[in-house]
N, C-alpha and C positions, 0 to 999 in steps of 0.2 A: 721652695723653689719659687723665683720671681715670675711673675706672668708676664706675657707679650701680647698684650691685646691693643691693636691698633685702634685710634678713634676715627672719625669722619674726616679730620683735619690733617693728620700726619702719622708718624710712626713713634714708636717708643724705643728708647734705647735699653739696656739691661737693667737699668734702676728706676725704669718707669718713666724717666723725665722726656719730655716732649723734644723731638728734633725736627728742624725745620727741613723739607724736603728740597733738593734742587731743582732749579726751573727745567722744563723739559727741553730738549733739543729742539732747534728750528726743524719743521717738517721740510721745508724747501728753502736752500740757501737763496739769499737776496738776489743773486746775479744770475739765476737760472729760471728760464722762461719754460713752463711746462708745455709738452706738446702730446698729442693724441697717440696712443700706440698704433701700430699697424694693425689691421683687422686680424691677421692670422696670429698675432701675438696676445690678442684680447682674450681673457679668462671667458670660458663658456658661460653664459647668464643661467642662474640657478632656476631650474624649473619648479615652480611652486606645486605642489601636491594637490590635487583636486580632492576637496573634501565634501563627500556626499552627505548632505544633511537632509533628512525626511522633510517633507512640507510640513510647516507647523500648521496645526488647526486653529482656525480663524475664530473660533468659539463654538459654544454649544447651540444646538438649534432651539428654535422658540415657536415654531409654528405647530398646530396640532394639540390634541387633547392630551393632558398628563395622565400617566397611567403607572401603577407600581408592576414591576416584573419580577418573577424569581428566577435566577440563574443558576445553573449547575456548576457554580463555584461556592466553594466553603473557606470562609476567612481563616487566614493562618496568623498566629500571632508569634513573634519571634523575639525571646527575651535575651539569649546570649549572641552579642554581636561583637565582642571584644576579642573571642578566641580565634583560632585558626583551624581550617582543615589541612591536614597533612596529606599529601598524595604519595603513595609507593607504588612502585614497578613490582610486579609479582612474575617469577620465573619458576615454572614447574617442570620437573625432569624425572624420569625413572631412576633407579638405582644405579644402571649402567650409563647413566648420562644422556640417554635419549629423551629429547623434548616430549612433553605430553600434548599430542595434537587433538586427541579426541575431545569434543565438546561435553559438556555436563559433569565430568568429573572434578573440574576446578572447585566448585562449591563444597563438596565433601573434603576434599583435601584441606581446604582453607578451614572449615569447621573442625577437622580432627587437629589442626595446628593450634586453634583457639583452646580446644578441649585440653590439649596435652601440655601446652607451653604457656598456660595462662599466667602464671608468675613471672615468666621471662618477657612477656608482653606487656606487664603492669597493669593486667586485668582490662586492656583496652577492648572496646567493641569495634567491629570492622564494618565498613562498607564496600563490598566486594562486587565488582560487576561481572565476575563469572570468567573473567579471561586474563587480563594482564595489568588492571589497575585496581588499587586498594586505597581506602581513604580511612582515616581516624579523625576523632576530635582530640587536637593536641598531639605532640609527638610520641612516637615508640622510644624505648629506651636507647636504642642505637640507630644510626642511619642504614646500617647494613645487617640484617639478621639472616641466619640460615638454619634451617630446621630439617628433620628426618622423621617422616610419620609412616605409619603402616595402615592400610585399609583392609579389612579382613574379607568382606564379602565383594570381591571384584573379580567378575568372570574373566578368566584368562583369554587372551586374544588368540592363543594357540590352542586349536582344539586337535589333540594329538592322536592320530592314528584313524583308521576305519573302524570306530569303535562304537559300542553301544553307549547310550546316554548315561548309565550308571557306571560307566569306565570300567566295566569288567573284561573288555575285549581291547587288546593291545599288542602291537607287532613286536615291541622290545621292551626289555627292562627298565631303560631309561625313561621310556614313556610311562610305563607303570607307576613309577616313583612320583611323577608328577601328577597323576590321575587318582590320588587317593580321595579327592572330593571334587565335585563338579565346579566348585568356586575355588579361586586362587587368591590368596593374599598378595599384596602389592607394596612394595616400598617406593615412597616418592621423596624427592629433594625438593625443598622449597627455598627461595631466596626472595628476601623482600628488601628492597633498595628505595631509598628517600629519593624522590623525582621533583617535588615542588610544594609550596605553602601557598594556601589561599586563604585570604582573610574572611571571616564571616562578615566583617564590615561591609564587604562587597554586596551582600543582600541587603543591607539597610540602604546602601547607596542606590541600588537597582529601583528600591521603591520611591526614592526622592528623583527617579528620572536620570539618575547618573549612571546609565549602563555602561560595562566595561567588560573586557575579557574575563575579568575575575569573576564578575557577576555571572555570566554565564556558566562558568566552570563551577561555581558554588551552587547554583541551582541544578546542575548535572549531577553533583553529589546528592542532593536531596532526592532527586529522581532515582538514583541507583539505590539509595536505601529503600524507597517504595519497592523496586523490583527485587531487592534480597528479601524484604519482609514477605513478598507474595512466594517467592521460592521457597521459603521456609514452610508455608502453608501447603506447598505440593502442587502449586498452580503451574500450568503452561503458561510461558512467558513468550509473548510477540511484541518485540519493542518495549513501549509503555503499556501494553494491553496486558490483562491477567485474567486467565480462565481456570475456575475450579471445576474439580472432577465430581460434578453433581448431575445426576440424570435429569434433574429438574430443568437444568439448563441446555439440555440437548433437544434438537429439532431435527427429524430425519427429513432429508431433502432427496432422497432417493439415490440408488446406485451404490448403497453401502456407505454413504456420506451423510454425516450429522453436521448441522449448524450448531455451533458451541457458543451460548451467549455468554459474555464476560464484561468487563470493564476497561475503560482506559482512565488513567489517572496520571497527572503530572503536575508540577508546581508552575505558576504562572505569576509575572508580575502585572499588576493592573493598576488604574488610576486609584483604586481604593486600598491598595497595598497588596501584600502577598497573598495569594489564593491557591487552594487545591482544586484543580479542574478535574471533575469526574464526569465521564459519559459511558453509555453503553457501546459494547463492542462486540462483534461476532467473527469467529474464524471457523475454518472447516477443519474437521476431524474425521479419522476412520472410525467407521463402526466398531465399538469394542464387542467382544465376545467370541464366540466359536469362529475361527477363521473360514470354516465352511460357509456359515450363514453369510459373512461378508462378501464371499466370492459368489455366491448364488446372486445375491442383491446387486452386487456390482455389474455382473454380466447379464442380469435379468433372466437367469434361466430358471427351471422348474426345480432340478436335483443336481447334486454334485456329479452325476455321470454325464450331464450335458455340458460340462465347463470346457472352456478353451484353456488348457494348461500352459500353453505358451504365452498367453496372454497373462494367466494367473501369475507366472512366475515373474514377470515384469512388475506386475502390480504388488506383489508381496516383497521384493527384495528390500531389505534393509528396514522391515518393520519390526518392531518388537512383540514377541509373545510370551505366554506364560504356559508352562507345561503342566499337566496333571498326571499322577496325583502329588508330586513334589512341590508344585507351585514354584518353579525355578523360571527365572527370565532369561531369555535369550534373544538375539538377532537373527533373522532369517537372511539366509545367504543364498538360498536356491531351493529347488525341488530335485527328488531323485529321478533318475532316468527310467526307472522300471516301477511297477505297482508295489505296494506294501508287502504283497505275499510273494513276490518275486526278488525283491531286493535284498541283498545279503550283506553281511558284515562277519568279521572275525570275532569270536567270542571266546574269552579264555574260561576254562573250567576250573572250577575251584578244587574239585575232588576227582582224582583219578585221570587217565590218559586214555587216548582212543586206541584202536588196534595197532597203529602205526607208532604209538608211543609218542605222540604230540598232545600237548595240553590245550590246544585251541581246536574250536570247530567253526565251520562256516554255518550261519543259521539266517534265516529271513528275518526282517523287522517284525513282520507280522507273528512268526512263530515265537521270537523271543518275548514280545509284549504279552501275548496270549498264554504261552506254555511255562516260560521263565518267571515271569512277574505276576502272573494270574489276573491281567487286566482284559475285561470283556472288551472287544472292538466289533461294533455292529456294522459300519460300512466302509471301512478304511481299507480292506484287502486289496480291493481292485483300483485305488487311488493313489497318487503319487504320495511321497513322504515329504515331511517339512525338513530342510536341512538347515542346521544351524552351525555347521562347522565350515571348514575351508573347502574349496572344491575337491582339493586332492586328499583331503582329510575330512571326510564328511562326518556329521552326527546327525541321525535321522530319528524323526518322532512320527508317528501315525497322525495323520491329518485331524482326527476327531480328538485328540489329546491336546491340540493346541488353541489357545484363545488369545485374541489381540488384545494388547494392553490400552487402556484408555488415554485419551489426550494426545494422540499421535496426529499431526497436522496432515491434512490432505492438500497438497499444493497445485495439483493439476486443474486446469481449466474446467469450469463447471459448464454443463450442457444448459441449454435454453431452458429446459423444464426444470433443472435443479436451480438456476438462477431465479426463476420465478416462483418457485415454491420456497426459497430462502427469503425473498422479499414478503411473501405473504406471511411466512411465520415469524418473521422479525419485526413486523408492525406492531407498535405500541402506541396507546393513548397516552397524553401528557401526564395524566395522574399514575398510571402504570409505570411510567418511565421515571418518575419523581420516587415512587415507592422502591424500585429497583436500586436507583442511584443511593437513596438513603439508607437501604439495608445493607448496601456494598460498602458504605462507609462505616456502618456499625460492625459488620461481620469482620472487617479488616482490623479494626481495634488498633488504630495507629498509636493511641496513647500509651500502649505497651511496649511500642518499639524503642529500645533503649538508645539507639543512634539518635532518633528524633529528639528523645529526652535529653540526650546531650547537648543538643542543639538549643535546647530550650525552646522547642516547637509544639505548640498546640493548636489543634484544629476545631474549628466550630463544627457542630452538627446541623447548623441551619443552613438553608440556602440562602445566598447572598440576594438582597434585594437591590434592585436598580430602577431608577426612574426613567420611563419611556414616554413616547408620545404617539398617539394614533393619528397619521396624518390623513387630511381629508383626501378622498378619492379624486384622481385627476380628472378633468373633463376631456372627453374624446370626441373627435371628428369622425363621422362615418359618410357614407355616400351623400350627395346632393348638398353637402355642406351642414348636414344635421349635426347638431350637439348630442351628445350621449353620456349618461352619468352611470358607472358601475355602482353596484350595491353590494355590500359585504363581501367586496373583493371578487365579484363576479358580474358578467355581463354575457348577454348573448345577442344574437343578430336575428331575433323575430321581428319581422315586418320591417327590417333595416337593409339598405343597400350598402355594399362594400366601397370604401373610400376610393379606390383605383381598381375596378374589375377588370380581368383580362378576358381575352376571347380564346376559345378552344375549338380550333378547326380539323387539325389533322390528329385522330386519336382512334384507340380501339380499345377493347375490352378483352381481357385474358381470364378465363375461368379455369381454375385448376380443381375441378370436381366439386365445387361448392353447389351445395343444393339451393337453388333458389331461381325465381322467375328473373333471368338476365334481361328479358326485354322490358318488363315492367320495371325493374331497378333502372335501366337506362332512361326509361321515360320519366320516371320520377326525379332522377339526377338532373335531367334537362329543365323540367319545370321548376324545380327549387333553385338551380342556377340562375335561371331567367328573374326569379324573385329577388335575388341578391345582385343583379345587374351583370352576372356572367352570361355571355352568349355562347351557347354550347352547340355545334352542330351535330348531327347524328354520327355516330362512330362508322369508322369504315367497315368494321366487322367484328363479331364476337367470336374469339378462338375457344373452342371447346377442347379440353385435353383428351386424347385419345384413350379410351378406358385400359387398354393395354399397357399403358405407361405407368398406371397409378401406384403399381408395386415396385417400381424401379427407384433407385436412389435419387435424393432430391436434385442433386446436380444434374443427372441423366434426365430428369422430368424437364428441367428448366431448358436444357439444351434442345430436346425435342420439340418443346413448345416455340422456342425461337427459330428452330428451323422451319415450322410451320408459318409464323409470322413473316419471316424474310422471304419466304417463297410467295406469299400473297399481297403483302404492302407494296404499294408502287414506289415508295421512298421511306426515308426515316420518319417516324411518328413524332408528332410534338409531346405526346403524353399517352401513357398505358395506364389503364385502370385493371388492377390485379385481383381477383377475387380468390381468397384462400380458403380451403375447407375447414380449417380450425380456427376458432375464434382466437385463442391465445397460443403462443409459441410454435407456431408452424415451422417444421424444417425447412420449408421451401422459402422462407422469408429471406435468409441470409444469401443463398445462392441466387435468388431473384434479383435482389438489390446489387448484389456485384456484379450481375451480368449487365444489368441496366446502366448503373452509375458509373461504376470503375471502367469496364470494357466498352460500352456503346455511348455512353453520355446521354441516355434517354431519361427523362423524367417520368418518375412512377409513382402511383399511389396505391397502397395495399388496403384491403378492407376485408372483413369477414362478415358477410351479409346474414346474420343471424336474427338480429332484430332491427330492423331498418325502419325509421321514422323520419319526419322532417328534421327534427333535431340532429339526428345522427347524419343525415346527408348534409345538413349545413356545416357541421363540424368537419366533414369531409371535404366539402368545398373550400372551407377556409384554408386547409394544408394545401389543397391543388391550386388555389389562387396566388398563394405566397410562393409555391414552388415554380410558378410560371411567370413570377416577376410582378405580380399584382400587390395591392397593398389592401388589406383588411381594414385598417382603422389607424388613426395618428392622434397623438397629442394636441389638444387644442392650442397649446404653447408652440408647438411647431408649425401649425397652420398660419398663426398670427404674422411673422414668427416673434416670439418673446422670451426665448430661452436665456437666462443668465449666462455671460460669457460666450456661449456657444453659437448664438445668434448675431453676435455683433461682428464676427469676424469669421471667414471660413476655417472651419473646424472639422477635423477626421478624428473618429473616436475608434480606437483599436481593442479588441479582446484577445488574450493569447491564453493558450494552455497546451500542455502535453499529456498524452496519455499513454499509459505503458501496458504492456502485455499481463497476463496473470503471472501470479509467482512461479509457477511450474513451466512457464513458456520464455525461458531465459534467451532464446535465440528470436524472440518475435521482436521486430523493430517498433520503436516508438512513434507515435504520431503526433506531429506539432500542427496545431491550427490556429490561424488567426483570422477573426473576422474583422471587417471595417465599414465603417459607415459610408453612404454614398449618397449623391442627389443633395448635397447642403442646400438649404438649411435643415433638410430632414434628419432625424436621428432614428427613424423607425425602418429604413431600409438598409439591409447589409449584404456583402458578398463575403464568401469564405475563401481562404487559400490553404491547402493542406500539403504537407510534406512528411515523408518519412526520414527518419534518422536511427542512430546507433540505438540498440536496446538500452532502456534504463536511463538515459541521458535526459536531465531535466533542463539543460539550457538549450533553446532553440537556435540550432546552428545554421540556419538557412535564411535568417532575417535579411541578410546581405550576402550574396554569393557572385563573387567577381569571376566571370567567365572570359574576360578578355580585359586588356587595359582600360578600355572606356567603356566596358559593357557590363551590366549587372543584371543577374537573373533571379535575384532574391524575393522574399515575400513582401517586403516593404515598398520596393519599387513597383512591384505589380499591383499593390493596393493604392498606391499614390497615384498611379496612372489612371486607374479605375475611379478614383475621387476626381481627379482633374476633368476626365472626360465626360463624367456623369454630373459634374456641378458647374456646367458652363464655363468650362476652361479656365477654372480658378483654382489657384494652387493653395493648400492649405497654410493659414498663418498660425495655427495652433494644433498640436496632437495631444490627445488624451489617451492614456494607455491603461486598461485593466488587465491584471496579470493575476491568475491563480497560483501563488507561490511558485512562478516559473521564472528563473533567471533569464532574462532576455538577450543581456550581453554584458560583458565585463567593462565595455567602454561604449555605454550606450549614448553618452554625450557626444560621441563622435561618429555617428553613422555616417560611412563614406558615400553619401548620396548629395550631390549638389543640388540645391534648391531650384536652380534654373537649367537643370538638365534631365530631370526625370520625365 
């Protein structure tokens, strides 16, 4: 067959000979004068899409003494960059077509598919995310595959009848047929359908700085392989963090809650190539072991007969237990309404009938386990039973035969004491941390992971080295224009005055039963303040807590104290010094701060006066001075002013972040906070603006908030106005934003705030 290949100058005919092209027609006839189209007939101008490119780094730093650092990154070598990841969509359903909605079962089903249909799958290894996505290196034999598998040891979701745990009690024949074993086999239908193809070359491109959507997808596959590897080892998975069931990693933080130490790992692209980032991680788990021990610790009571069972019912719901002596696992659905010795169920008799000819009898749970099963029960008779069945079809176990399974997450908010204990017990020195990470890498044995081997991935066991620099300490300015040089990252104000000390005139002391000499404390505070340049008038009064209120709840104690304060003070105080009875974690702290700051707008400083000396009082005064608008110290380059870029033109610096409620507080609003510099050319003075917003929303939605056609009540306008008024009526020419992974706006280039109207 002849080829038809045109060259640059013309076309070819069927014989390959060159043919001359005809001249093009005239664009405009010679006798026509072009005119402009009417505006309404003109085509819309094409809007160019704004391409957001990160600011390029201007080069590496040069100041400071060079130093070699070890990082918690382990270099990754990739040899297979020519193949493809194949992405498949997974659909799981029961035999009757109902979709599988329970979490945790997917991995077992897919594992069984691999075991049963290895030949049909061409021996492929899977990277499965546990839900709807599955990845392979290279394609499966067909784009759509359907399988049927059976899992034997699957607990039935249907607990049939008001029956005993060994299934000998049942109201009807059909139930009896289903209850020959406490576990039921289940049949699953699995559909695996091709979804996408991801080139492994995308990983190599990412290492060259050519990031793309494929690059992120390819790295996601690698992270899924890590999760799957951890799941096969029996780990608890929390996103990219993995926790082994090892009591050596558990730390009791009180209330029946343990801190479980694990590690976080994920693949990252760096300037040095691909690396595996590993770090220590901690999650909270329920104390495993006897249910009764957990409840006693959780409610802080002496024995099971002092427990609040309505609270226990809420706490235990949906937790998993193992029952003895069969060591069978169930999920708790509730508690019995009556004690074990009074709670009855219908028991089928295997031999003989009663006087009425019926082969079933009513027995108590206690009688069944003690007399029919021969199991000794020491304390369960007067306590509720654990229900693992449905509310209308319960299955009961005595409390002492139930133990909580390990690695069950605790998602409620921690108390102040629990948080403090967790921080204390999670603290590690650098060498301990390095050993933990090195051991985690060795114990996980990633070289044995078949999917990583298929990708040609090998991971170094050595911490990556990087070159760092120790910068010289910045020179500070304190009171009287005196220079001050920090040493080893520390400095103190002994024999120094503050840069801008404040004056404290209207203030009072509030003592919540702290054992101390309040008069002596006030005297020493005034004397120490004078040495720092802070003039402190004598307090209006020292309010001592009424001894009758000491056993009241914290909120009540705070309210009673404020009733006393408001009845005696002539007006709003400038400042309140609060003495707390406990050095750490006083339960009065939260209610006191909320009352002062959120409700009344009063500046307050809390202290626990157990060991008071000049250094302690100086640290307290530094906080008080900053809260009342003073300035403790500033950078010498601010004082000059000679900060590059910032000192040359009015510049506002913004810092933004959003904090969210604890995992167990889904209805807790998120808090968006923005701080901004003021009094340019200073960069050491800031003010804050805080807003609440919808729970778990990472984007700050109130930076701009239009309340009328020409009126804005957003955070940015508020902070710009403060900058303007505090900086000699100067408007910022430059805005610098620091944001901790917070999305500030999808259209941040177009803040709808006109520069001449704020």
